[in-house]
N, C-alpha and C positions, 0 to 999 in steps of 0.2 A: 523194448519190453520193460526195462527198469522204470521208465517214467510212467508207463501204463499201469504197472503194478503199484507204484506209489499213488497214482490217481485213484485206483481201485480201493486201496486201503484208506485213503482220506475220505472218500465217499462213504465207505463202510462205517467210519467213525461217526459220521453225522446222521446216519440212519437209525431209526428205532430198532431195537433188537428183534421185534416181531417181524419187521419188514425184511430183515436179512434172509430169513428162511422161506420167504414167499417164492412161489414158482411162477414162471411165465406160461404162455399158452402152449409151449412145447414141453412143459413139465420139468423145466430146468431151473435150478437156483442161480443166482448171479455168479457164485463161485464156480459152479459146474459150467456155465456158459463161458466164463472167462477162460477156464482151463481148456475147454474144447476149441475156442477160437485161437488160442495161443500155443497149441500143442506142437505144431510144426516149428514155430519160432524157438520153443524150448529145446526141441531135438537138434535144431541147427546150432544153438548155443552150446549144447553138450558136446557135439561133434567138434566145434571150434575149440572148446576148452581142452579136449583130449589131444588134439593136434598141437596146441600151444604148449601143453604140459610135456609132450614128447620132445618138442624142439628145445624147451628149457632144460630138460634132463640131459640131452645130448651136449648142449653148450656147457652145462655145469660139469659134466664128465671131462670134457676137454680142458676146462680151466683147472679142475682138480689134478689132472695128470700133469699139467705144466707146473703147478705149485709144488707137487710132490717131487718132481725132477729138480726143481730149483732148490728145494730144502735139503735134498740128499747130496747134491753136488758140492764138493769141497771148494772153497774159495781159492783161486790161484791155479786150480787144476793139478795135474800130475806130470812128472817128467817121464823120460823114456823107460826108466826102471820101474815105474808104477808107484813111486813114493810121492807124497804130496809136496808141493813147492812151499 
């Protein structure tokens, strides 16, 4: 989709401004046609992004928990009485 969007924008740059708003036989502009043709692809990309964000959040939580535990732990540990070594 990214390459198609770049292609669409490049073609739009070389067109005359009056041509950009012209409608085809189905009464759709190029922008409307592009959006309609790529609607499912956009929905799939949104779904993938949400799943990826959830996975990254889970991983970052696990890492933050480990870093916090390492920062709070005293070097050398404690002896049987609870005093640091």
